[in-house]
C-alpha positions, 0 to 999 in steps of 0.5 A: 589892860585891853580886853584880850578877847576883843569887843563883841563886834571884833569877836563877830569877825571870827568863828565862835569857839566851843563852850569848854574852850570859852571857859578855858579862855576866861580862866586864862584871862583871870590868870592875867589879872591875878598876875598883874595883882601879884606884881602890885603886891610884890611892889608893895613888899619892896615899897614897904621894905618888907622883903625880910619880914618873914625870914624863912621859906617856904613856910612863914615863921614855920607856919602856913599862916603867921600873924598878919602884922607889920611887914608880915602882912605884905610879905605873906600876902605876896606869898598867898597871891603867888600860891594862888597864881601857881595853882591856877597856872597848874590847873590851866596847864593840865586842862590845856594839855588834855583839851588843846589840839594845837601843840604850840599852845600846849607847850605855851601852857607848860612854859607858863607852869615852868616859869611860875615854878622858877619864879617861886624858887627865885622868890625863896632864894631872895629871902634865904640869901637876904635880898641879893640884888642879882636874884631880886632883879631876876625875880622882878624881870621873870614876873614880867616874862610870866605876864607876857606868857599868860597874855599869849595863852589868853589870846591864843584861846580867844574867839578872835584868834580863830578868825581870818587874817587880813592885809595889814602894813607890816609897819604896825608889827615892827612898831609894836615889837620894838615898843615891847622890847624897849619897855622890857629893857626899861623895866629891867633898868627900873628893877636894877635901880629899885633893888640897888636903892637908887630910886632917890639918887636924883632927888628932884624932878623933872630936872636932876640936881637942878640941871638937865644933865646931872653930875655922874658921881655914883653908880646910883645916879648913873642908873637913875638917869639912864632910867629917866632917859629910858622913859623918853625912849618908851614914850617915843616907842609907844607914840610910833606904835600908835601912829603905825596902828592909826595908819593900819586903820584897824580899831583893834590896833588903835585902841590898845595902842592909844591905851599904851600912850595913856599908860606911859603918860600916867607912868611918867607922872607916877615916876615924878610923884615917886621922887617928889614924895620921897618914895611914898608907898602908893605912887611907888607901887603903882609905878611898878604895876603900871610898868607891867601894864604897859609891857602887857599892852604892847606885847598883846598889841604885837601878838594881835598885829601878828595874828591879823597879818595872816590867815589861819589857813596858812598855818602849819598843823603843829602851830597855833592853828584853830582847834575844832569848833563845836557846832 
């Protein structure tokens, strides 16, 4: 993930922020990193088939800390990380409600808390109803939504947010918004394929049953091939995003746009490795986590581009207006 606070040189273009807000920003950045870690651990649960290793919820075999053996290690570790993310989100929401002067940022913090609670409930329902596909897919997609909300919180409390806007071509914003949308749709397809057990519905790569267009003999083959086509769309979207960032000429846009391209190329390689290895745990789980990192990077770039397009003075009092700065 790119540095949400920007580099030191980038931060110098904006106003300094108060010490207490700097620490709140650091906490928000920590929440982003923990959320990525949670998505990775959640991917491990699915990759290892450990989703029902602990059959009850919210306790684990009626205990707070069951023996960490077999699949229980992955499933209960997922619950422990999720609990840490939930507590951190609660603390950040309360701190923001007490200290933040911008109404929209306060609402964003409460939204994060609401989403993480909903995510916990969905996780519990996934276990109690024995991994139903609709709930499992919703659980996977809501994790991506929560990641984006945490990124928005971290960026809204950064030093860069308090700096002035500048004249940029709106094409960069259109490209990053489109890339974010395409990546989210691709992650939705990936979650559907994963929870339908269609990850190996097409067992070869890069071709499909030795052809470029497979026989659509089952729902699994169709969804799997749609996911492959989606990868091509994602690559096209992030390349467009990179070209528009280059045209804008601001390194604060070029760096994350270039990082997104690198991530997508790595993601395609991981997708191939997942298939050719017969869904080995490590490439399969890294494929899940890298998808989240791509979404987060594109979403952050869309936020940054939108922010740089307008100056703080043009914002309304109830919006994301810079909060007072201590001298």
